[in-house]
C-alpha positions in Angstrom: 9.7 36.4 -37.9 9.3 37.1 -34.0 12.2 37.7 -31.7 11.7 34.2 -30.3 12.0 32.6 -33.7 15.3 34.7 -34.6 17.0 33.2 -31.2 16.1 29.7 -32.3 17.7 30.3 -36.0 21.2 30.6 -34.4 21.9 27.0 -33.8 20.1 25.7 -37.1 22.2 28.2 -39.3 25.4 27.4 -37.4 24.8 23.7 -37.8 23.8 23.9 -41.5 26.9 26.2 -42.2 29.3 23.5 -40.5 27.5 20.5 -42.3 27.6 22.4 -45.4 31.4 22.5 -45.3 31.4 18.9 -44.2 33.3 19.7 -40.9 32.7 17.8 -37.6 32.5 20.1 -34.3 36.3 19.0 -33.4 37.2 20.0 -37.0 35.2 23.2 -36.4 36.7 24.1 -33.3 40.2 23.2 -34.7 39.8 25.6 -37.6 38.5 28.3 -35.4 41.3 28.3 -33.1 43.8 28.4 -36.4 42.1 31.6 -37.2 44.3 34.6 -36.9 42.0 37.3 -35.4 43.1 39.8 -32.6 39.4 40.1 -31.5 39.0 36.8 -30.0 41.8 35.0 -28.4 39.7 32.2 -26.4 40.2 28.7 -27.5 37.1 26.9 -28.9 36.3 23.3 -28.1 33.8 20.7 -29.8 31.9 20.6 -26.4 31.2 24.5 -26.5 30.3 24.6 -30.0 27.9 21.6 -29.9 26.3 23.7 -26.7 25.7 26.3 -29.2 24.2 24.1 -32.1 22.0 22.5 -29.4 21.0 26.0 -28.5 22.1 25.5 -24.4 24.6 28.4 -24.3 24.9 31.5 -26.6 27.8 32.4 -27.9 29.4 36.2 -27.4 29.1 38.6 -30.0 33.0 38.0 -30.6 32.3 34.3 -31.3 29.5 35.1 -33.7 31.4 37.9 -35.2 34.4 34.9 -35.5 32.0 32.2 -37.1 30.7 34.6 -39.8 33.9 35.4 -40.7 35.0 31.9 -41.0 31.7 30.8 -43.1 31.9 34.0 -45.0 28.2 35.3 -44.1 26.9 38.4 -42.1 26.3 38.0 -38.6 22.5 39.0 -39.2 22.4 36.1 -41.2 23.8 33.9 -38.5 21.8 35.2 -35.9 18.5 34.4 -37.8 17.7 37.9 -39.5 15.6 37.5 -42.3 16.9 38.0 -45.8 13.7 40.8 -46.9 14.9 41.0 -50.7 17.5 39.7 -53.1 17.5 41.0 -56.6 18.8 38.2 -58.7 19.5 39.8 -61.8 21.6 42.4 -60.0 23.4 39.5 -58.3 23.7 37.2 -61.1 24.9 40.4 -63.5 27.0 41.6 -60.7 30.9 40.6 -60.0 29.9 39.5 -56.7 30.8 35.9 -55.8 27.5 33.6 -56.1 27.5 30.0 -54.3 25.2 27.5 -54.3 26.1 25.7 -51.2 29.9 25.5 -51.1 30.3 25.5 -54.6 31.1 28.9 -56.2 29.3 29.7 -59.6 31.5 31.2 -62.5 30.6 34.0 -64.6 29.3 31.7 -67.5 27.5 29.7 -64.8 25.4 32.4 -63.1 24.6 33.3 -66.9 23.0 30.3 -67.6 21.0 30.3 -64.0 19.8 33.3 -65.2 18.5 31.9 -68.5 17.1 28.9 -66.8 15.2 31.4 -64.3 14.0 33.9 -67.2 12.8 30.7 -69.3 10.9 29.1 -65.9 9.0 32.7 -65.2 8.4 33.2 -69.2 6.7 29.7 -69.1 4.4 30.0 -65.7 3.5 33.7 -66.9 2.6 31.7 -70.6 0.5 29.0 -68.5 -0.9 31.9 -66.0 0.4 29.9 -63.3 1.6 31.7 -60.4 4.0 30.0 -57.4 3.1 29.2 -53.7 2.8 32.8 -52.1 2.6 33.5 -48.0 0.4 35.9 -46.6 3.0 38.6 -46.9 3.7 38.1 -50.8 7.3 36.1 -50.3 7.7 33.3 -52.4 7.9 29.8 -50.5 10.7 27.5 -51.4 10.4 23.8 -50.7 13.5 22.0 -51.0 12.4 18.7 -49.1 13.2 16.5 -52.1 16.0 18.7 -53.5 19.2 16.6 -54.6 22.5 18.2 -55.1 23.6 15.5 -57.3 20.5 15.7 -59.5 20.5 18.3 -62.2 17.2 17.3 -63.9 15.1 20.5 -64.9 
């Protein structure tokens, strides 16, 4: 990912995180203003947040830090740094919180997800299939037709 692509990621990620929580810009501004943080005392406004989401203005480091804390993501993620590798076995087996969107998975659900992935990979191997792969070898994930309410496999 180039530096210019990373710069365009912040507005997209901020908007996705806000909408994932079901918040309007006004509500997000209010929530941020109610946070008890010592490092950022300025008040946020709907207009200011809108300009960040549209890429018109860029937030300060302290603003990004506060947003990352509010959404419980890293500043690297919020700023567009790509996630290079996630070991799902380690993540699902650990005591770490695992979320799908805004829904936190409990231990039983993490186990079921592990079993589903393991079964999927076994079936793919038996059929001799490979998933779509980019030039760098990373899997592509297409969620265009994904529906959270649809739990068909």
